[in-house]
C-alpha positions in Angstrom: 77.9 207.7 -46.7 77.8 205.7 -49.7 80.8 204.3 -49.9 81.2 204.2 -45.5 78.0 202.0 -45.3 79.6 199.3 -47.9 82.5 198.7 -45.2 80.7 198.9 -42.7 78.8 195.6 -44.2 82.0 194.1 -44.7 83.5 195.0 -42.0 80.6 192.8 -40.1 80.9 190.1 -41.8 84.4 189.5 -41.1 84.0 190.0 -37.6 81.4 187.3 -38.0 83.8 184.9 -40.4 86.4 185.7 -37.5 84.0 184.4 -34.2 82.8 181.4 -36.2 87.1 179.9 -37.0 87.6 181.3 -33.1 83.7 178.8 -32.0 85.1 176.3 -34.5 88.9 176.4 -32.8 88.0 176.1 -29.3 85.3 173.5 -30.2 87.9 170.8 -31.3 91.2 172.0 -29.4 90.4 170.6 -26.3 89.3 167.4 -28.0 92.5 167.6 -29.7 93.9 168.1 -26.8 93.1 165.1 -24.8 94.4 162.6 -27.6 97.5 164.8 -27.5 97.7 163.9 -24.0 96.6 160.4 -23.9 92.8 160.8 -22.1 91.4 159.3 -25.0 91.0 155.7 -24.4 93.6 153.8 -25.0 94.3 151.3 -27.2 92.2 152.7 -30.6 93.1 155.3 -33.2 91.1 158.4 -32.8 89.5 161.1 -35.1 89.7 164.0 -33.3 86.4 165.0 -34.1 83.1 165.8 -32.9 81.8 163.0 -34.5 83.8 160.2 -34.3 84.4 160.6 -31.3 80.9 160.9 -30.1 80.6 157.4 -32.3 82.9 156.1 -30.2 81.4 156.6 -26.9 77.9 154.5 -28.7 80.8 151.5 -29.0 81.6 151.6 -25.5 78.1 151.8 -24.3 77.2 148.2 -27.1 80.3 146.9 -25.9 79.4 147.2 -22.2 75.7 145.5 -22.7 78.3 142.4 -24.8 80.1 142.1 -21.6 83.6 144.6 -22.1 84.6 142.4 -25.5 86.6 145.4 -27.3 86.3 148.3 -28.6 87.1 149.0 -32.3 88.0 150.7 -33.4 86.7 154.4 -35.0 89.2 155.1 -37.3 89.0 152.4 -40.6 92.4 153.2 -42.2 93.8 152.4 -38.7 95.2 148.5 -37.9 92.5 147.2 -34.7 94.7 146.9 -31.2 93.1 144.7 -28.9 94.2 143.1 -25.9 95.4 138.7 -26.6 92.8 136.9 -25.9 93.4 134.9 -22.8 93.6 131.3 -24.7 96.6 132.0 -26.4 97.9 128.9 -29.0 100.4 128.2 -26.0 97.6 126.9 -24.2 95.3 123.7 -25.0 91.6 123.4 -23.5 90.6 119.4 -23.0 87.4 118.2 -23.0 86.9 114.6 -21.9 83.5 113.2 -23.8 81.9 109.7 -22.2 79.4 108.8 -20.8 78.5 107.1 -17.0 80.2 104.0 -16.6 82.9 103.9 -19.1 86.3 104.9 -17.5 85.8 108.7 -18.0 87.0 109.1 -14.4 90.2 107.6 -15.1 90.9 109.6 -18.4 90.3 112.4 -15.9 93.1 111.8 -14.1 95.5 111.3 -16.3 95.7 115.5 -16.5 94.5 115.6 -13.1 98.2 114.1 -12.4 100.0 116.9 -14.8 101.0 119.6 -13.4 100.1 122.2 -15.7 96.8 121.1 -15.8 93.5 122.8 -13.9 91.4 120.0 -14.3 87.5 120.6 -13.3 85.2 116.9 -12.8 81.7 116.9 -14.2 81.0 121.1 -13.5 78.0 120.2 -15.6 76.6 118.2 -12.8 75.5 121.3 -11.6 74.2 122.2 -14.6 71.8 118.8 -15.0 71.0 119.7 -11.4 69.0 123.0 -11.5 67.2 123.1 -15.1 66.1 119.5 -15.5 64.0 118.1 -12.2 64.4 115.2 -11.0 63.3 111.7 -13.3 61.9 114.1 -15.4 61.5 112.9 -19.4 64.3 114.0 -21.3 62.4 115.8 -24.4 63.9 117.6 -27.5 63.2 121.1 -25.7 64.9 120.6 -22.2 67.8 118.8 -24.3 68.2 122.0 -25.9 67.5 124.4 -22.7 70.5 121.8 -21.1 72.7 122.5 -24.2 72.7 126.0 -24.5 73.2 126.2 -20.8 76.3 123.7 -21.0 77.7 125.2 -23.9 78.2 128.9 -22.5 79.1 127.9 -19.1 82.2 125.3 -20.9 82.9 128.4 -22.4 82.9 130.8 -20.0 85.1 127.9 -17.5 87.7 127.3 -20.1 88.4 130.8 -20.2 88.1 130.4 -15.7 86.0 132.7 -15.5 84.8 130.1 -12.6 81.9 132.3 -11.1 79.7 131.9 -14.3 79.4 128.5 -12.0 77.9 130.1 -9.2 74.7 131.0 -10.9 74.0 126.7 -10.9 75.1 125.5 -7.8 72.6 125.1 -5.2 73.0 127.3 -2.7 74.0 130.2 -4.4 78.3 130.7 -3.1 78.0 133.4 -0.7 81.2 135.9 -1.3 82.5 132.7 -4.1 82.6 131.0 -1.5 81.3 127.2 -1.2 81.4 123.9 0.1 78.7 122.4 -2.4 80.4 122.2 -5.8 79.9 118.0 -7.5 82.8 116.3 -6.5 85.7 118.6 -5.6 87.8 116.7 -4.9 88.7 114.8 -7.7 90.2 117.8 -8.7 94.6 118.1 -7.4 93.8 122.0 -8.4 91.0 122.5 -5.7 92.5 120.6 -3.2 95.8 122.0 -2.9 97.4 125.1 -2.1 97.2 128.1 -3.3 93.3 127.8 -3.5 93.4 124.5 -0.2 96.0 125.7 2.7 95.9 122.0 4.0 98.2 120.9 7.3 101.8 119.8 5.6 103.7 116.2 5.5 107.6 115.7 6.0 109.9 118.6 4.5 107.5 120.7 4.0 105.8 118.7 1.6 101.5 119.1 0.7 99.7 116.7 2.4 98.7 113.8 -0.3 95.0 113.4 0.5 93.5 109.9 0.6 90.1 109.9 -0.5 88.2 113.1 -2.2 86.3 113.6 1.3 89.5 114.6 2.6 90.0 117.4 0.6 86.8 118.4 2.0 87.1 118.0 5.4 90.7 119.2 5.2 90.3 122.8 2.7 86.5 123.8 3.8 85.1 125.7 1.6 85.7 126.3 -2.0 86.9 130.3 -3.3 85.9 130.2 -6.4 87.5 133.4 -7.3 91.2 132.0 -5.6 90.3 128.6 -8.1 89.7 131.2 -11.2 93.5 132.6 -10.9 94.9 129.3 -10.0 93.5 128.2 -13.6 94.0 131.3 -14.9 98.2 130.4 -13.7 97.5 126.8 -15.4 99.0 126.0 -18.8 96.3 124.3 -19.7 92.7 123.2 -18.9 91.0 119.7 -18.5 86.9 119.4 -18.6 85.5 115.6 -18.1 81.3 115.7 -18.6 79.4 112.4 -19.3 75.9 115.0 -20.2 77.2 115.6 -23.8 75.5 113.7 -26.1 77.4 113.9 -28.7 80.2 114.6 -30.5 78.2 117.4 -32.4 76.8 118.6 -30.0 79.9 120.8 -29.3 80.6 122.2 -32.8 80.2 125.0 -31.8 82.5 124.8 -29.0 85.6 123.1 -31.0 85.3 126.0 -33.9 85.8 128.8 -31.5 89.4 129.9 -32.9 89.5 131.7 -29.0 89.5 128.1 -27.3 91.6 125.9 -29.5 89.7 122.6 -27.9 90.3 118.9 -28.1 87.5 116.6 -27.6 88.6 112.8 -26.4 85.7 110.7 -27.3 86.1 107.5 -24.7 84.0 104.8 -25.6 83.3 100.9 -23.5 81.9 98.0 -25.0 78.2 99.2 -24.4 78.6 95.4 -22.3 80.5 96.5 -19.8 78.5 99.8 -19.1 75.2 98.1 -18.8 77.5 95.7 -16.6 78.9 98.5 -14.2 75.7 101.1 -13.7 73.8 97.7 -12.7 76.6 97.3 -10.2 76.7 100.8 -9.6 73.5 102.8 -9.4 71.4 100.0 -7.6 68.2 101.1 -7.6 67.7 102.5 -10.9 68.8 99.5 -12.2 66.8 97.5 -10.0 64.9 95.7 -12.1 68.6 94.6 -14.4 69.6 92.9 -10.8 66.1 91.3 -10.4 66.9 89.5 -14.3 70.4 88.5 -13.6 69.4 86.4 -10.7 65.9 85.3 -11.9 66.6 84.7 -15.4 63.7 86.4 -16.4 63.2 89.9 -18.2 60.4 92.5 -16.5 57.6 93.3 -18.5 58.2 97.4 -16.9 62.1 97.2 -17.5 63.2 100.1 -18.9 65.7 99.1 -21.7 65.7 102.7 -22.9 68.2 102.6 -20.3 71.3 101.3 -22.6 69.7 101.5 -26.1 69.5 105.6 -25.9 73.5 104.4 -24.7 73.7 102.6 -27.9 72.3 105.6 -30.3 74.2 108.5 -28.7 77.2 106.6 -29.2 76.3 105.4 -33.3 75.9 108.8 -34.1 79.0 110.3 -31.9 80.9 107.6 -33.1 80.1 107.7 -36.5 80.2 111.8 -36.8 83.7 111.0 -35.6 85.1 109.0 -37.3 83.4 110.3 -40.8 86.2 113.0 -40.7 84.4 116.2 -41.0 86.6 119.8 -41.7 85.8 120.7 -38.7 86.6 117.5 -36.8 89.9 117.8 -38.1 93.3 117.9 -35.4 90.6 118.5 -33.1 89.0 115.4 -32.2 90.6 111.6 -31.5 88.5 108.4 -30.7 89.7 106.0 -27.2 88.5 102.4 -26.2 88.3 102.4 -23.0 89.9 98.4 -23.0 92.8 100.0 -25.4 93.6 102.2 -22.5 93.5 99.4 -19.9 95.2 97.3 -21.6 98.1 99.5 -22.7 97.7 101.8 -20.4 101.3 103.8 -20.5 100.8 103.3 -24.4 98.0 105.0 -24.5 98.3 107.8 -22.5 101.4 109.1 -24.8 99.5 108.5 -27.2 97.3 111.1 -25.5 99.2 113.6 -25.0 100.6 113.7 -28.2 97.8 114.5 -30.0 97.0 117.1 -28.0 100.4 118.4 -28.5 101.6 118.1 -24.5 104.3 117.4 -22.8 104.2 114.0 -20.5 104.7 114.6 -17.4 106.4 112.2 -14.9 104.1 112.2 -11.9 101.3 110.7 -14.8 103.6 108.0 -15.0 104.4 107.1 -12.0 100.6 107.5 -11.1 99.5 105.3 -14.3 101.5 102.2 -12.6 100.5 103.3 -9.4 96.8 103.0 -10.5 96.1 99.7 -13.3 97.7 97.1 -11.0 95.6 96.9 -7.9 93.5 94.3 -6.9 90.2 93.3 -9.2 88.5 93.2 -5.2 89.1 97.2 -4.3 87.3 97.8 -7.5 84.0 96.0 -7.1 83.9 97.0 -3.2 84.5 100.8 -3.9 82.2 102.2 -6.7 84.5 105.4 -7.9 87.7 104.2 -6.9 90.6 104.2 -10.2 92.7 102.3 -7.9 92.3 98.8 -10.3 93.8 96.0 -12.1 93.0 97.7 -15.6 93.3 94.9 -17.4 90.8 92.6 -16.0 89.2 95.2 -15.0 88.4 95.8 -19.3 86.1 92.5 -19.4 84.6 91.3 -16.2 81.1 92.1 -17.3 81.9 88.7 -19.3 80.9 86.4 -15.5 78.3 89.6 -14.6 76.1 89.8 -17.1 73.5 86.5 -18.0 74.1 85.4 -21.4 70.2 86.9 -21.7 71.5 90.1 -21.3 74.4 89.9 -23.6 72.5 88.8 -25.7 70.1 91.7 -25.4 72.9 94.3 -25.3 73.8 92.7 -28.1 71.2 92.6 -30.0 70.6 96.2 -29.6 74.4 97.5 -30.2 74.6 95.5 -32.8 75.8 98.7 -35.3 78.1 100.4 -32.4 79.9 96.8 -31.4 80.7 96.5 -35.4 82.1 100.4 -35.7 84.7 99.8 -32.0 84.9 96.6 -33.4 83.3 94.8 -30.1 82.7 91.0 -30.8 79.4 89.0 -30.4 78.7 85.9 -28.4 77.0 82.8 -29.6 76.6 81.2 -26.4 77.5 81.1 -22.9 81.0 79.2 -22.9 82.2 81.6 -25.3 80.6 84.7 -23.0 82.6 82.8 -19.5 85.9 81.7 -21.3 88.1 84.8 -20.2 91.3 83.3 -22.3 89.5 84.4 -25.4 89.0 88.5 -25.6 85.7 90.0 -27.1 87.9 93.2 -27.9 89.8 93.5 -32.0 92.6 95.0 -32.2 91.9 97.7 -33.5 94.0 101.7 -34.5 91.7 104.8 -34.3 94.5 107.4 -35.3 93.4 111.3 -35.3 93.1 113.3 -38.6 95.0 116.0 -39.3 
C-alpha cells in the first residue's frame, strides 16, 4: 500500500511536468510559427519569445507617436535594417539665404531653370504671415517662435512633405488644393506638367508662361499632393528665403546628415539694398523718399530699417567666414555685384560648389536675362530681366549723398568685410566709371 502511494505521487508529478511542458510549447510555438512564415513585422530581427514580442509591440506604438520613424530591431545581436533615407547622398538640398532686395530672386532662378531641381520661392512667407501679426514688434520671443517653425517647415519641405505647408496657408487648403501659395508662378515645377496641364504650344511643347500671374490663370489651384510627387521625382531641391536672419539660425539643419544641405549666402552692398527698397516699398520707405526729395532727414525716420540689415549681415557673414567645422563644405558666400558682372562665371562656380551639372537651359536663361534694358528693370519691381552689370551700382544715382554717408557710416564694418568702398564726395559717388566694389574672392572651404 505504501509503495502504491509513492507510485501515485510520482505519476502525478510526472503528469504535471508533462502538462507544463505542453502548455509552454503551445504558448510559444504559434509565435515562432508567425516568425517562420513571415507574419512578424518585416525589416526586424525578431526573437520569438513573449518578452521580446511584447517589447516590439511597445516600440511600434512609440514609433507611431513619433511620426512613423523606423522601428529598431529588438535583437541586439542583429544589425538593424532600415529603409534608405529619402534624401540619399546623391540628392543635394540648396538654401539661398538672403535679405529683401538683394538679388535673391535672380539667384533662385539659376536653380529654378535646371530641369532636375525642384524650386520653391519664399515658402516661409506663409509662416511669417500665420505666426506674426502685421506690424508686430519683432522681439526675441517672437523671433524664436518664427525660427523654430521655419526650421521645422524647411526640413519637411526638403523631404517633400509639402502638406506641412498647408498648416500655414490661409485659408487652409481644401482637399490639398489651394490657389493661395505665395508666388507660385516663380517655380517652373509648379507651373508645368504634371502639376499644371497648361495648353500646349507648337509641336507639343509646353507653353512658356510670360509671367507669374499667367501660371495661376492657366493652371488653376495647386494640387499640393501632386506637387509633392514632383518634388520626390527631382534629383535636387532648392529654396529661397529672406526670412532667416543669420547662418547660425540654420545650424541644426546644416548638421542634419539626412539633409545634405548647402547654403548660398547672398550679400549686396547695403546702399544698393536701401535704394532698391525705397523704389519698391514706397509706403514703408515713405520717409526715406521724403529725405531724398527735401535733403532733410525726418526726425521720426526709422533708421532701424537699414541698421538691422547690416547687423544681421555682419553677424552672419562673420560666422561664415570664420570657417567653423559645422559649415565645412556647406557654405559659400556670393556677392550680388560679382554675379551681376560675371553671371556665367559665378553660376558655374555655384554649380561646381554644389556638385551639380550645369544644364544648358541655365546658361541660356542667364544669357537672355542679363542683357535686358535697365529701363525695363526700373518699371517692373520683381523682374529678373535686366542689364545686370549696369544694375549692380545704379543705386549711386538714386540716393542722395547724405543718405549714402549715413548708410556707410552705420554699416562701415560690413562694407570693409565684404569689400565695398566708401565715398567721401558727391562727385565720387556719381562717377560711375569708377566701381565701388573691390576685387575680392570668397572661396568655400572643404
